[in-house]
N, C-alpha and C positions, 0 to 999 in steps of 0.2 A: 285373408291371407293364409290362415291355417289350413284352409281347404285345398290349397294348391301346392303347398310344400310337400316334401316327402318325409314321413315320420322316420326318425332315426333310432327308434327303440330296438330295431333289429327284427329278423323274421320270427314270427311266432305263429303257432298253430291257432286256429280258431278257438277262442275261449281261454287260450293259455294267457297268463299274466305277462305284461310287457316288462323287459328288463329295465332296471334303474340305471341312470348314468350320473356320475358325480360332475360337480361343476368344474373340477380341474380337467375332466375329460372334454367337456363342452368348450372350455376356454381355448383349447388348441385350435379349434375350427373358426379362426377369424382371419383368414388368409384370402388373397385374391383367388378366386375360383373355388374356394372352400369356405362357405359360410354356413353356420348353424344358427338357429334362432329358437328360443323358448316362449311358447305361448300357452298359458293355462296348464303349466307343468308338463307339457309335451314338447319334445325336441324335434325340430324340422330342419332338413337339409334344403337351404334355399339357394344353393350354389348356381343352379342353372336358371331358376325362376327369377333370380334377382335381376337378370338382364331385361325381363319383361315387366319389371315393377313400374308402375305409372310415373313415379317420381325419379326413376333412374336407378341404376345399380349402386351408385355411390350413396344415395340416400338410405336405401334399405341396408347397405353395407355398414353404415354407421351403428347399426344395432347388432351386428355380428357377435355371436357368443354371448348374447345378453338376454335378460327376461323382458320381452316386449309386452307382457301382460299389463293392462291398465290396473294400477293399484287403486286403493280406495274404491274397490270395484263396485261394491253395492251402492254406496252413496253417490258416486260419480255418475254411474249408469242411471241411477234414479234421477239425477239432476238432468242428465241429457234427455231422458224420456219426457221429463216435465217440460223441457224447452221444446221438445217436438210436439207434445200435446198443446202447447201454447202457440204452436205454428210459428216459432221463432226462426225456423230455417227456411221460411217462405219469404222471398224477396218481393218488394213492392216495385213493379215495373216503373211507376211514375217517378219514384225517387231516383232511380238510376238514369232514366230519360232526362230528368231535370239536370243531373250531374253532367251528362254529356252535352246537353244544350247549353249550359252556362260555359263550358269549355270552349265549344265552337263559337259562342257569342264573344268571348274574349279574344279569340284569334281574329275575328272579323273587326272588332273594336280596335285592336292594335294597328292593323292595316289602315283602318279609316282614319285613325289619329295622324298617321304619316300622310295619308293622301290629302286630308283637308288642311292640315296646318304646316306641312313641310317637314323635311329632315333636319330641323333645328335641334339644339340640345334639349330644350324643354319637351317638345313633343316626343323626341326619341327616347329620353329618359322614361317618360310616361308609358310609352309603347313598350319598352323593355320590361317595366314592372308588370304591365298587364300580361305580356307574353310569359313572363317567369311564373306568374300566378297560374296561368293556363297550364303551363308545363308541370307545375307542382301538383294541381288537381288531376292532371293525367296520370301521374304516379299513383294517386290514390285509387283512381277508377281501374286502371290496369291491374292494381293489386287485388281488388275485388274480383275481377275476371279471372285472375290467376288462381284464386282460391275456389273458383267455380260457385261463387255465391250470388250470382246475378240470374243466370238462366238455369232451368231445370235440367237441361241437356249439357253435358260437359263439353261437347263438340262446339255448341253455340258460344260458350264462354271462351274457348280456346280461339275461335275465329275472331271474335270481338276483341280479345286481348291483342291478338296480332295486329288488328287495325289500329287500336289506340296506342300500342308501343311502337308500331312500325310507322304508320302515316302520321300520327299526331306527335310523335317523340323522336323517331329515328333510331330506336333500339330494337333489340331482338327480344321477343316474349320468351322463346326458348332458353336464352341466356339468363334472363330474370328468374325464370322458374327453376333453373339448375342451381342458382345461388340460394334463392329464397326458401325452397323446400328443405335444404339442408339446415338452414337457420331454424326453421320451425321444428325439425327433428331433434336437434341438439342445440338449443340456444345457449349461447355464451360458453360453449365447450370448444377449446383450442382444437384446431385442425379438423373439426367437424362442423363448425359454424364460420363460414366465410367472413361474416360481419365483424368478428372479434379477432380473427387470425391476421392481425395487422403488424405484428413485429417483422423487422426491426425498426419500422418508422415510429410506432407507438408502442408503449408497453402497458398492458392492461392486467389487472389482477395478479394472478400467480406468476405470470411471465416476468414480472418486475423482480422477484426474488431470484428466479432462475438466471436471468441475464446478469444481475449483480454478483452472485456467487461465481459465475463463470467469467467474471471480468469482461464482459462485452460492453463496449462503449462506442456504438456506431454513430450515435447522436447524443447530445447533452439531454438525457431523458428526465433529469430533475427539472428541466425547463420545458418539458413537452406540453404543459398547459399553456405556455406562451406561444410556442411555434405552431401549436394547433390551429390558432387563428390565421396563420399565413398558408398553411398547406393542407388543412382539414376542410372546413366549410367552403373555401373558395374553389377548390380544385378537384374535389371528389368526383362530380358529375363530368366537368370539363375534361379532365385528364384521365383519372383511373377508369371510370366507367366507359368513356369513349374507346379507349385503347382495348380494354378487356372485352367489351362487347364486339368490336370488330374482329378481334382475334378469335373469339368464339364462333362467330358466323363463318369465318374462313376455314378454321381448322376442323369444325364440325360440319362444314359444308351445308350450312343453313341457307340455301340460295333464295328461298321464298322470303325469309326474314330479311335478307340483304336487299332484295327488291322492294320490300315495304320501307326499309330504311331509306333507300335511294328516292323513293317517292317524296319522303318528308323533305330531305335536302333540296330536291328539285322545287318543290312547292315553296320552300322558304325563300330560296335565293330568286326564284322567278317573281316573287312578291315584292322583294326589297332591293334587289340589284337596280331596277329602274330609277329608285329614289336615291340610293347611296353609291352606286357603283360596287364593284366586287370587294374592294377593301372595307368600305363602309358597311356593307352587308355582313362581312365577316366579323367586324367589330361588334355589330349588333348581336350576332349569334353568340359571340363569346360572352357578351354582357348578360344575355339571357341565361346561358348555362351557369355562369358564376352566380347569378341571384337564385336560380332555382337550386343550385348545389347547396347554398346556405340553408335554405329551407329544408332540403332533404336531410342533411346532416343533423341539424338540431332537433327536428321532428322525430326522426327515426331512432336516434341514439339516447334521447332523454328518458326513454323507458328501460334501456339495457345497460348502457356503460357504467352507471352507478351501482349496478347490481353485482352479484357474485359472478367473477369470470375465472375459469380455470380449466383443469382437466376433468375427465370423465368421473362422475360420482356414482354412476349407476343408480340414480333415484328413479322412483316411479314417475309415470307421465305427469300427473298433476303437480307433484313437488317440484320436479325439474322445471316446469313452466313457470311456477310461482317464484322459484329462487332466482330466475333470470329476468323477470318482468315486473313492472310496477305500472299503476295508473296515474293519470293527471286529472285533476278536478275538471268535470265537465261544464261547458257552457255552449250556447248555440255557436258563438264564434269559434271556440276551441275545437268543437266537434267538426266544424267545416274545415278549418285551417289545417287540422292535423289528419283529415281523413278518417276521423274517429279512432285513430291510433292512440288517442289518449285512454282508450279502453283496451289497453294492450293485454291485461290479464284475460279478459273475456275472449279476446281475439285469439290468443294462444291456446286457450282451452277448447274453443270452438272455431277453428279457422274457416269452416265453410259457412258459418252463419253470417247472413247479411248485416252489415255494420249498423243499420238503422235500428236493430233489435238489441244492441249491446246494453243500452240503458235498462231495458226491460229484464235481461237475464242477470245484470250485475247484482241485484239484492240477493238473488239465489246463489250466486257464486260466493258472495261475501258471507253468507250463513254457512255454506259448506266449509269455508276456511276457518271460520270461528269454531265450528264443531270439531275439526280435526287439528286445531292449534297451528294452522298455516298462516303465514303473514300475508295479509291483503293490503298492500301499501299504495296509498293514494296521496299525491303531492300537488301543491299549487303549481301552475304552469312555470312561473318565473324560478321557483325553487328547483324545478326539474331541469331547467336549462343551466342554471348555476352549479347544480350537482355534477354536470358533465365535467366541467372545468375542475371542480373539487376532486372528483375521482381521478382525472388525469394527474393532478398535483400529488395526490396521495400515493399514486402508483410510482411516480417519478421519485418522491422521497424515499419510498421503500427500496427502489432500486439503488439510489445513492448509498443508503445505509448498508445494504448487502454488498455493494461494490467496495465501499471503504473498509468494512469491518467483518465480513464473512469469508 
């Protein structure tokens, strides 16, 4: 990135010292169309280049007028080099082929259940559970592909992700990447991480005090840990994601993604309308989306919601990732069930690393954290789930206290 930006130290004769800039001068350049960035104590104007950034202008814009240099430079770079020497960034084709194979096998199994046993309640429930499991595992596989951690060539990852997201799930790969890259750039930072910018429906972290002091009461936030069960896990994928995804494809004119999504819906209803009719097939679709939505919310938020959530703290890379993430104790089942997102710390520090190598790099990351006094938090699975509710209740209580007394 430093090689393509334009140095802003000002014109200088060959050999002449570059002028120095103060941070107050740099901070002014954090506007649309006027972005500066600091890397290795050099200032770059990325205003024009931001439009060509692989993750999009919004992603790189979140670092506007900041120091984007990796801190803990020596040790963190040494750790990454050690991981490269251990070939931990090399994917195992058989691992990901098996993942895709078992996803496709579940799709076929669900159809066979209805074909062989009929559309009764018992086979329909079983088929819905199988399809929801398949859809959940699709989230994991497309996540791997979005991080370009499967194939060596980025283009192959992008094409495969479009297939998994479009044909197997009915969503846009570009929409997912637009959201998810921002999450990785600034995890748990309001207005920069879409995953935690959920007010006024839920209040998280620092937003609780802000809403309380401003006497904002759109919902009974002191009970958000209860209504979370009604509108959080059941509806995220079915309502929020479906609407947001469709709007993104139409507004951004992602016609290829729209065609991929259409192929998913065509396949689904062609498979199940003959058994159920249109209303019954729609009911099956809703059931699958609600079930997979429960999985998505609990698995993706157990590592983030209980952690620090607030406004920009301008931390270095490693510290910001560790402050926003925690791990969940591994097991063969939890690794599979969560798509290895139980190794959230390793994933956030090395997002392009194939997930089957997280176990191997974890001891090295833990040692680095211990050396620098950084918190490397690991929880039991059930504790991590309960902590989501506890965090929501804590934020709701903080809101009520501020609302009544500040």
